[in-house]
C-alpha positions as a Python dict, from the first residue, in 0.01 Angstrom:
ca = {
    (1, 'M'): (0, 0, 0),
    (2, 'S'): (-376, -14, 118),
    (3, 'V'): (-604, 127, -148),
    (4, 'N'): (-977, 74, -179),
    (5, 'V'): (-1113, 174, -560),
    (6, 'I'): (-1480, 214, -581),
    (7, 'A'): (-1739, 361, -816),
    (8, 'C'): (-1992, 615, -671),
    (9, 'S'): (-2225, 886, -798),
    (10, 'A'): (-2203, 1238, -714),
    (11, 'S'): (-2529, 1193, -530),
    (12, 'Q'): (-2359, 943, -322),
    (13, 'V'): (-2068, 1166, -255),
    (14, 'I'): (-2272, 1473, -181),
    (15, 'N'): (-2484, 1289, 49),
    (16, 'N'): (-2185, 1119, 251),
    (17, 'K'): (-2347, 779, 127),
    (18, 'I'): (-2031, 619, -12),
    (19, 'P'): (-2097, 257, -83),
    (20, 'N'): (-1889, -50, 50),
    (21, 'D'): (-1610, -175, -152),
    (22, 'S'): (-1653, -486, -357),
    (23, 'A'): (-1562, -677, -43),
    (24, 'G'): (-1806, -528, 147),
    (25, 'Q'): (-1572, -335, 361),
    (26, 'Y'): (-1721, -8, 484),
    (27, 'I'): (-1557, 302, 341),
    (28, 'G'): (-1773, 561, 506),
    (29, 'G'): (-1659, 881, 666),
    (30, 'I'): (-1740, 1253, 646),
    (31, 'L'): (-1603, 1440, 404),
    (32, 'T'): (-1348, 1715, 489),
    (33, 'I'): (-1112, 1944, 319),
    (34, 'P'): (-747, 1981, 502),
    (35, 'E'): (-662, 2317, 574),
    (36, 'Y'): (-325, 2324, 397),
    (37, 'Q'): (-544, 2240, 70),
    (38, 'R'): (-526, 2512, -202),
    (39, 'P'): (-832, 2753, -207),
    (40, 'Y'): (-1167, 2677, -409),
    (41, 'C'): (-1066, 2853, -734),
    (42, 'W'): (-1269, 2738, -1012),
    (43, 'Q'): (-1397, 3027, -1255),
    (44, 'Q'): (-1677, 3089, -1488),
    (45, 'H'): (-1497, 2908, -1784),
    (46, 'Q'): (-1471, 2585, -1590),
    (47, 'L'): (-1814, 2580, -1468),
    (48, 'Q'): (-1929, 2676, -1819),
    (49, 'Q'): (-1714, 2389, -1960),
    (50, 'L'): (-1875, 2144, -1712),
    (51, 'L'): (-2235, 2252, -1828),
    (52, 'E'): (-2130, 2224, -2199),
    (53, 'D'): (-1985, 1860, -2154),
    (54, 'I'): (-2256, 1726, -1947),
    (55, 'T'): (-2512, 1870, -2190),
    (56, 'Q'): (-2332, 1706, -2483),
    (57, 'H'): (-2300, 1385, -2314),
    (58, 'R'): (-2663, 1393, -2256),
    (59, 'H'): (-2745, 1454, -2606),
    (60, 'Y'): (-2532, 1165, -2727),
    (61, 'T'): (-2535, 929, -2452),
    (62, 'P'): (-2837, 954, -2243),
    (63, 'D'): (-2830, 624, -2134),
    (64, 'L'): (-2499, 650, -1984),
    (65, 'P'): (-2363, 849, -1663),
    (66, 'Y'): (-2137, 1132, -1718),
    (67, 'Y'): (-1771, 1030, -1559),
    (68, 'L'): (-1625, 1332, -1366),
    (69, 'G'): (-1277, 1154, -1295),
    (70, 'S'): (-1147, 1029, -986),
    (71, 'L'): (-1129, 1165, -620),
    (72, 'I'): (-868, 1070, -405),
    (73, 'L'): (-941, 1035, -41),
    (74, 'H'): (-762, 978, 278),
    (75, 'Q'): (-947, 785, 557),
    (76, 'D'): (-854, 920, 893),
    (77, 'N'): (-1057, 838, 1241),
    (78, 'G'): (-1418, 885, 1072),
    (79, 'R'): (-1310, 1143, 808),
    (80, 'L'): (-1240, 1126, 442),
    (81, 'N'): (-992, 1404, 365),
    (82, 'I'): (-1008, 1515, -1),
    (83, 'I'): (-652, 1519, -147),
    (84, 'D'): (-768, 1556, -474),
    (85, 'G'): (-1105, 1667, -606),
    (86, 'Q'): (-1240, 1939, -396),
    (87, 'Q'): (-1296, 2166, -703),
    (88, 'R'): (-1567, 1935, -842),
    (89, 'V'): (-1717, 1848, -529),
    (90, 'T'): (-1736, 2223, -390),
    (91, 'T'): (-1908, 2302, -724),
    (92, 'L'): (-2150, 2008, -718),
    (93, 'A'): (-2216, 2111, -368),
    (94, 'I'): (-2295, 2440, -494),
    (95, 'I'): (-2532, 2303, -756),
    (96, 'S'): (-2687, 2078, -520),
    (97, 'M'): (-2796, 2370, -302),
    (98, 'L'): (-2967, 2554, -630),
    (99, 'L'): (-3134, 2224, -704),
    (100, 'D'): (-3259, 2192, -355),
    (101, 'T'): (-3170, 1816, -304),
    (102, 'T'): (-3095, 1663, 6),
    (103, 'T'): (-2745, 1691, 115),
    (104, 'S'): (-2556, 1616, 446),
    (105, 'L'): (-2211, 1749, 323),
    (106, 'D'): (-2080, 1993, 547),
    (107, 'L'): (-1751, 2128, 437),
    (108, 'S'): (-1544, 2420, 567),
    (109, 'F'): (-1317, 2649, 398),
    (110, 'E'): (-1052, 2847, 562),
    (111, 'S'): (-943, 3076, 293),
    (112, 'P'): (-1095, 3407, 203),
    (113, 'T'): (-1029, 3337, -170),
    (114, 'S'): (-1243, 3016, -154),
    (115, 'H'): (-1523, 3224, 11),
    (116, 'Q'): (-1519, 3496, -232),
    (117, 'Q'): (-1507, 3252, -517),
    (118, 'I'): (-1805, 3049, -389),
    (119, 'K'): (-2011, 3351, -382),
    (120, 'K'): (-1940, 3419, -743),
    (121, 'N'): (-2005, 3078, -880),
    (122, 'Y'): (-2314, 3050, -664),
    (123, 'H'): (-2463, 3372, -832),
    (124, 'W'): (-2339, 3278, -1191),
    (125, 'L'): (-2498, 2953, -1144),
    (126, 'C'): (-2810, 3096, -1043),
    (127, 'N'): (-2829, 3255, -1371),
    (128, 'Q'): (-2770, 2908, -1512),
    (129, 'L'): (-3047, 2755, -1309),
    (130, 'E'): (-3287, 2631, -1607),
    (131, 'C'): (-2990, 2470, -1769),
    (132, 'I'): (-2879, 2294, -1446),
    (133, 'K'): (-3225, 2165, -1392),
    (134, 'R'): (-3248, 2024, -1759),
    (135, 'V'): (-2904, 1874, -1778),
    (136, 'I'): (-2762, 1768, -1433),
    (137, 'Q'): (-2891, 1480, -1235),
    (138, 'L'): (-2640, 1410, -963),
    (139, 'D'): (-2720, 1024, -951),
    (140, 'Q'): (-2615, 1019, -1329),
    (141, 'I'): (-2248, 1169, -1255),
    (142, 'Q'): (-2014, 908, -1179),
    (143, 'F'): (-1658, 932, -978),
    (144, 'T'): (-1395, 671, -911),
    (145, 'L'): (-1302, 703, -545),
    (146, 'V'): (-948, 629, -468),
    (147, 'V'): (-951, 583, -91),
    (148, 'T'): (-636, 493, 120),
    (149, 'R'): (-533, 450, 471),
    (150, 'S'): (-223, 617, 437),
    (151, 'E'): (-187, 1010, 406),
    (152, 'D'): (168, 927, 208),
    (153, 'D'): (0, 692, -28),
    (154, 'A'): (-278, 943, -107),
    (155, 'Y'): (-14, 1209, -196),
    (156, 'R'): (159, 963, -420),
    (157, 'F'): (-140, 935, -631),
    (158, 'F'): (-206, 1316, -592),
    (159, 'E'): (126, 1397, -734),
    (160, 'T'): (77, 1178, -1035),
    (161, 'Q'): (-282, 1263, -1119),
    (162, 'N'): (-410, 1483, -1413),
    (163, 'T'): (-801, 1472, -1343),
    (164, 'G'): (-1065, 1697, -1431),
    (165, 'G'): (-1073, 2070, -1344),
    (166, 'V'): (-798, 2305, -1320),
    (167, 'R'): (-472, 2125, -1389),
    (168, 'L'): (-249, 2105, -1079),
    (169, 'G'): (72, 2301, -1103),
    (170, 'G'): (391, 2247, -931),
    (171, 'P'): (352, 2498, -666),
    (172, 'D'): (13, 2347, -585),
    (173, 'I'): (194, 2017, -531),
    (174, 'I'): (465, 2142, -337),
    (175, 'K'): (224, 2344, -116),
    (176, 'A'): (27, 2033, 4),
    (177, 'H'): (353, 1810, 54),
    (178, 'H'): (503, 2103, 267),
    (179, 'L'): (211, 2210, 501),
    (180, 'R'): (135, 1813, 516),
    (181, 'A'): (489, 1827, 692),
    (182, 'I'): (394, 2089, 944),
    (183, 'Q'): (227, 1906, 1248),
    (184, 'G'): (6, 2049, 1533),
    (185, 'P'): (-142, 2397, 1547),
    (186, 'Y'): (113, 2579, 1296),
    (187, 'Q'): (-22, 2409, 1018),
    (188, 'L'): (-327, 2623, 952),
    (189, 'T'): (-74, 2922, 1032),
    (190, 'F'): (149, 2841, 741),
    (191, 'A'): (-130, 2750, 537),
    (192, 'R'): (-260, 3102, 544),
    (193, 'R'): (98, 3218, 514),
    (194, 'W'): (148, 3031, 172),
    (195, 'E'): (-181, 3191, 49),
    (196, 'Q'): (-32, 3521, 124),
    (197, 'L'): (264, 3463, -102),
    (198, 'G'): (62, 3499, -410),
    (199, 'Q'): (155, 3336, -773),
    (200, 'L'): (509, 3172, -715),
    (201, 'D'): (569, 3050, -1078),
    (202, 'N'): (792, 3325, -1154),
    (203, 'T'): (1007, 3309, -835),
    (204, 'I'): (1020, 2913, -861),
    (205, 'T'): (1119, 2924, -1224),
    (206, 'A'): (1413, 3184, -1118),
    (207, 'L'): (1529, 2953, -839),
    (208, 'L'): (1508, 2635, -1070),
    (209, 'K'): (1746, 2778, -1295),
    (210, 'G'): (1969, 2892, -1029),
    (211, 'R'): (1986, 2578, -859),
    (212, 'Y'): (2018, 2357, -1181),
    (213, 'W'): (2252, 2543, -1389),
    (214, 'Q'): (2578, 2539, -1215),
    (215, 'N'): (2925, 2410, -1347),
    (216, 'L'): (2986, 2163, -1047),
    (217, 'R'): (2666, 1980, -1147),
    (218, 'F'): (2469, 2113, -1438),
    (219, 'R'): (2110, 1962, -1482),
    (220, 'E'): (1917, 2018, -1775),
    (221, 'L'): (1564, 2172, -1745),
    (222, 'P'): (1233, 2083, -1941),
    (223, 'N'): (1158, 2354, -2168),
    (224, 'H'): (850, 2582, -2160),
    (225, 'R'): (637, 2354, -2407),
    (226, 'Q'): (699, 2040, -2186),
    (227, 'A'): (459, 2153, -1901),
    (228, 'K'): (421, 1813, -1742),
    (229, 'Q'): (802, 1741, -1720),
    (230, 'L'): (848, 2094, -1588),
    (231, 'R'): (601, 2046, -1321),
    (232, 'D'): (738, 1712, -1230),
    (233, 'T'): (1076, 1896, -1189),
    (234, 'I'): (950, 2132, -974),
    (235, 'V'): (799, 1861, -750),
    (236, 'W'): (1115, 1672, -745),
    (237, 'E'): (1337, 1968, -650),
    (238, 'F'): (1111, 2146, -410),
    (239, 'A'): (919, 1836, -258),
    (240, 'Q'): (1047, 1511, -315),
    (241, 'Q'): (1410, 1541, -246),
    (242, 'T'): (1399, 1776, 49),
    (243, 'G'): (1494, 1644, 371),
    (244, 'K'): (1391, 1618, 713),
    (245, 'G'): (1509, 1832, 982),
    (246, 'D'): (1505, 2187, 1127),
    (247, 'D'): (1444, 2521, 956),
    (248, 'I'): (1810, 2590, 860),
    (249, 'A'): (1936, 2918, 646),
    (250, 'Y'): (2277, 2880, 492),
    (251, 'G'): (2502, 3195, 447),
    (252, 'R'): (2829, 3315, 494),
    (253, 'T'): (3016, 3523, 767),
    (254, 'H'): (3304, 3754, 799),
    (255, 'R'): (3542, 3668, 1049),
    (256, 'H'): (3755, 3971, 1162),
    (257, 'H'): (4093, 3886, 1340),
    (258, 'Q'): (4198, 4178, 1541),
    (259, 'L'): (4588, 4197, 1625),
    (260, 'S'): (4523, 4118, 1982),
    (261, 'G'): (4401, 3798, 1878),
    (262, 'E'): (4015, 3836, 1927),
    (263, 'V'): (3786, 3725, 1662),
    (264, 'S'): (3461, 3902, 1573),
    (265, 'L'): (3200, 3743, 1355),
    (266, 'Q'): (2958, 3947, 1130),
    (267, 'L'): (2693, 3801, 914),
    (268, 'A'): (2783, 3859, 522),
    (269, 'Q'): (2458, 3723, 398),
    (270, 'Q'): (2076, 3764, 511),
    (271, 'G'): (1827, 3514, 457),
    (272, 'Y'): (1872, 3177, 263),
    (273, 'D'): (2123, 3062, 48),
    (274, 'L'): (1967, 3009, -331),
    (275, 'R'): (2147, 2676, -356),
    (276, 'Q'): (2122, 2550, -15),
    (277, 'P'): (1967, 2193, 76),
    (278, 'L'): (1621, 2229, 186),
    (279, 'N'): (1400, 2034, 483),
    (280, 'A'): (1041, 1953, 428),
    (281, 'G'): (795, 2180, 595),
    (282, 'I'): (865, 2521, 758),
    (283, 'N'): (1220, 2539, 610),
    (284, 'T'): (1084, 2508, 241),
    (285, 'V'): (806, 2744, 306),
    (286, 'H'): (1041, 3006, 473),
    (287, 'Y'): (1280, 2985, 188),
    (288, 'L'): (1024, 3045, -81),
    (289, 'D'): (891, 3320, 116),
    (290, 'F'): (1235, 3486, 137),
    (291, 'F'): (1274, 3452, -231),
    (292, 'Q'): (925, 3563, -339),
    (293, 'K'): (980, 3905, -156),
    (294, 'L'): (1300, 3951, -316),
    (295, 'Y'): (1141, 3899, -665),
    (296, 'Q'): (855, 4115, -572),
    (297, 'N'): (1044, 4406, -406),
    (298, 'Y'): (1308, 4406, -661),
    (299, 'F'): (1163, 4321, -1000),
    (300, 'S'): (784, 4286, -1004),
    (301, 'K'): (661, 4530, -775),
    (302, 'L'): (907, 4800, -749),
    (303, 'D'): (862, 5055, -482),
    (304, 'L'): (1229, 5165, -395),
    (305, 'P'): (1223, 5549, -360),
    (306, 'H'): (1576, 5521, -176),
    (307, 'L'): (1706, 5326, -492),
    (308, 'R'): (1578, 5574, -752),
    (309, 'G'): (1836, 5494, -1021),
    (310, 'Y'): (1798, 5115, -988),
    (311, 'Q'): (1411, 5150, -993),
    (312, 'V'): (1418, 5348, -1348),
    (313, 'F'): (1669, 5114, -1483),
    (314, 'I'): (1450, 4807, -1395),
    (315, 'T'): (1128, 4971, -1500),
    (316, 'W'): (1282, 5039, -1847),
    (317, 'L'): (1459, 4703, -1872),
    (318, 'K'): (1081, 4531, -1835),
    (319, 'T'): (979, 4703, -2159),
    (320, 'L'): (1221, 4566, -2383),
    (321, 'R'): (1065, 4334, -2657),
    (322, 'G'): (1211, 4029, -2796),
    (323, 'C'): (1413, 3923, -2490),
    (324, 'D'): (1194, 3698, -2280),
    (325, 'Y'): (1440, 3428, -2233),
    (326, 'L'): (1713, 3661, -2152),
    (327, 'K'): (1513, 3818, -1877),
    (328, 'K'): (1431, 3495, -1719),
    (329, 'L'): (1797, 3461, -1688),
    (330, 'Y'): (1847, 3806, -1565),
    (331, 'E'): (1597, 3764, -1284),
    (332, 'T'): (1753, 3459, -1143),
    (333, 'S'): (2116, 3652, -1178),
    (334, 'L'): (1965, 3960, -995),
    (335, 'I'): (1793, 3780, -703),
    (336, 'L'): (2124, 3564, -659),
    (337, 'Y'): (2301, 3881, -641),
    (338, 'I'): (2070, 4068, -402),
    (339, 'S'): (2048, 3738, -189),
    (340, 'H'): (2415, 3737, -132),
    (341, 'F'): (2523, 4111, -92),
    (342, 'G'): (2190, 4289, -42),
    (343, 'E'): (2156, 4654, -180),
    (344, 'H'): (2519, 4717, -210),
    (345, 'E'): (2596, 4885, -528),
    (346, 'L'): (2264, 4737, -664),
    (347, 'E'): (2225, 4987, -942),
    (348, 'L'): (2565, 4921, -1059),
    (349, 'A'): (2533, 4555, -1043),
    (350, 'A'): (2192, 4557, -1214),
    (351, 'K'): (2366, 4703, -1506),
    (352, 'K'): (2663, 4503, -1529),
    (353, 'L'): (2433, 4208, -1514),
    (354, 'F'): (2234, 4336, -1811),
    (355, 'R'): (2548, 4379, -2022),
    (356, 'V'): (2637, 4016, -1987),
    (357, 'V'): (2297, 3851, -1952),
    (358, 'Y'): (2131, 4051, -2261),
    (359, 'S'): (2460, 4005, -2467),
    (360, 'S'): (2298, 3773, -2698),
    (361, 'R'): (2053, 4019, -2818),
    (362, 'V'): (2351, 4181, -2992),
    (363, 'S'): (2607, 3921, -3052),
    (364, 'N'): (2326, 3661, -3216),
    (365, 'E'): (2237, 3726, -3582),
    (366, 'Q'): (1866, 3722, -3544),
    (367, 'T'): (1639, 3561, -3279),
    (368, 'V'): (1712, 3482, -2916),
    (369, 'K'): (1564, 3130, -2857),
    (370, 'E'): (1524, 2928, -2540),
    (371, 'Q'): (1822, 2718, -2636),
    (372, 'T'): (2033, 3009, -2682),
    (373, 'A'): (1962, 3096, -2324),
    (374, 'V'): (2079, 2773, -2211),
    (375, 'K'): (2392, 2766, -2421),
    (376, 'F'): (2509, 3098, -2317),
    (377, 'I'): (2491, 3022, -1945),
    (378, 'R'): (2680, 2683, -1991),
    (379, 'E'): (2962, 2893, -2157),
    (380, 'N'): (2955, 3204, -1920),
    (381, 'P'): (2829, 3067, -1603),
    (382, 'V'): (2699, 3407, -1463),
    (383, 'F'): (2494, 3217, -1162),
    (384, 'D'): (2844, 3074, -1027),
    (385, 'W'): (3039, 3408, -1078),
    (386, 'I'): (2795, 3549, -832),
    (387, 'A'): (2724, 3270, -604),
    (388, 'Q'): (3105, 3198, -580),
    (389, 'S'): (3216, 3585, -509),
    (390, 'Y'): (3280, 3671, -155),
    (391, 'T'): (3262, 4048, -254),
    (392, 'P'): (3044, 4233, -477),
    (393, 'Q'): (3384, 4379, -642),
    (394, 'Q'): (3497, 4020, -700),
    (395, 'C'): (3181, 3960, -870),
    (396, 'F'): (3215, 4260, -1090),
    (397, 'D'): (3571, 4154, -1174),
    (398, 'Y'): (3392, 3826, -1346),
    (399, 'L'): (3136, 4054, -1493),
    (400, 'D'): (3379, 4292, -1642),
    (401, 'G'): (3569, 4009, -1788),
    (402, 'F'): (3299, 3923, -2014),
    (403, 'L'): (3391, 4019, -2356),
    (404, 'L'): (3070, 4182, -2541),
    (405, 'K'): (3069, 4135, -2900),
    (406, 'V'): (2833, 4270, -3156),
    (407, 'S'): (2732, 4134, -3484),
    (408, 'A'): (2667, 4356, -3753),
    (409, 'I'): (2403, 4136, -3903),
    (410, 'N'): (2051, 4252, -3909),
    (411, 'L'): (2167, 4569, -3734),
    (412, 'E'): (2066, 4800, -4061),
    (413, 'N'): (1713, 4666, -4084),
    (414, 'N'): (1428, 4765, -3855),
    (415, 'N'): (1400, 4451, -3667),
    (416, 'I'): (1409, 4353, -3306),
    (417, 'K'): (1770, 4336, -3283),
    (418, 'K'): (1824, 4705, -3425),
    (419, 'R'): (1538, 4841, -3208),
    (420, 'F'): (1703, 4667, -2904),
    (421, 'V'): (2050, 4856, -2962),
    (422, 'E'): (1862, 5166, -3028),
    (423, 'D'): (1656, 5113, -2691),
    (424, 'V'): (1993, 5076, -2512),
    (425, 'V'): (2140, 5384, -2694),
    (426, 'N'): (1855, 5588, -2576),
    (427, 'F'): (1829, 5503, -2228),
    (428, 'F'): (2197, 5517, -2159),
    (429, 'E'): (2251, 5826, -2379),
    (430, 'L'): (2536, 5692, -2564),
    (431, 'V'): (2687, 5899, -2816),
    (432, 'I'): (2728, 5697, -3117),
    (433, 'H'): (2619, 5687, -3466),
    (434, 'P'): (2452, 5391, -3646),
    (435, 'E'): (2734, 5292, -3859),
    (436, 'E'): (2953, 5284, -3551),
    (437, 'Y'): (2713, 5010, -3358),
    (438, 'E'): (2958, 4689, -3472),
    (439, 'K'): (3288, 4848, -3361),
    (440, 'R'): (3214, 5085, -3064),
    (441, 'F'): (2851, 4976, -2907),
    (442, 'A'): (3008, 4731, -2682),
    (443, 'S'): (3295, 4960, -2528),
    (444, 'V'): (3070, 5294, -2520),
    (445, 'L'): (2824, 5090, -2344),
    (446, 'T'): (3055, 4941, -2108),
    (447, 'D'): (3205, 5286, -2022),
    (448, 'A'): (2876, 5453, -1969),
    (449, 'I'): (2805, 5195, -1717),
    (450, 'N'): (3131, 5201, -1536),
    (451, 'R'): (3100, 5582, -1513),
    (452, 'G'): (2768, 5563, -1385),
    (453, 'D'): (2621, 5816, -1613),
    (454, 'K'): (2268, 5719, -1580),
    (455, 'L'): (2104, 5805, -1241),
}
């Protein structure tokens, strides 16, 4: 691994005057932002925090430079590609313009998001000009430059850094990994396509559960408080362990055997299989694009006039309180079903899945915790029931075989559990008295779902 580490001021970075390393080796080059990098996204609170930090530093330690973390650069044919640090460098470039200092920096930004945010931040910083003039001296802001000759080495550093600025999330890291794997003129096309995907966090969380929580090879997932471990898991699953090869979408086909001996083939599954192996580059981008659209179309941004009953049901389901961990399970089961069977009997499937996945809300005595959801899915492999079914009816048979139990504890109090039961009773228009909840709620709800009483 060829790596140079150099201490450098912000003024030297902005003016493309990076010094030689300790051995006198030339490290220079034109600073550039690769097309596949995420957009410039610093907001006002990051700018304000930067100014406050530098102000405090100048007050207490005026003789020492302010350290602004490390920049990771890849040296390539006279360029220094910024792998990590573009948020800070871009912000300092804006400040340099306001201070009217000499700069030879010529950064270009492809994303419209970057253009809009640069304009916003420029105007905000204009209003802070007196403070900027008072506290900021670019030659007194210090960086550590990590310069590599290998792009792979640069990204190894990038994937493990937690430098100043906006904390890198798992989707940010896997984006860089896959766009870097796309060579040639298509790289910019897919960089723009990735930006159009929007926020991937919910979709990736759903996909992780579906890929990790399976009986054949059940893998533990970090909980929501373990942000770094969860980020590392995302990077491992959707970047580091992806293979090299073509864009392949795995799925099932129906083979119809005629009496004459002829065999006709029919695609039984569209798109990608949730648990399929992935290859770096276009394959993973298409995979994430497919499931992002499923998540948005059928859960987060409902606009399905041809599925009115389904849309009414999901809209109601999202209003339920005290069910966040169960809702995450439900999202995974729903996109898994749709990826296998499309819209076939989707309203009925959605309600049958609800009866099973949300059962802990009535079988538990009190709250439903994160670990409750994990324990439930280990004991009741709903994702496997869907993934291993060849037809919707086979999936329904698995779901109908689940025994829904209701615990009477806390059903008499005005708490989350009681309100959940009342919400379900009202939505499905169940004819049942409160004193009968323990004995009859499960059977009455099951009958109502199977009759399809609610449109």
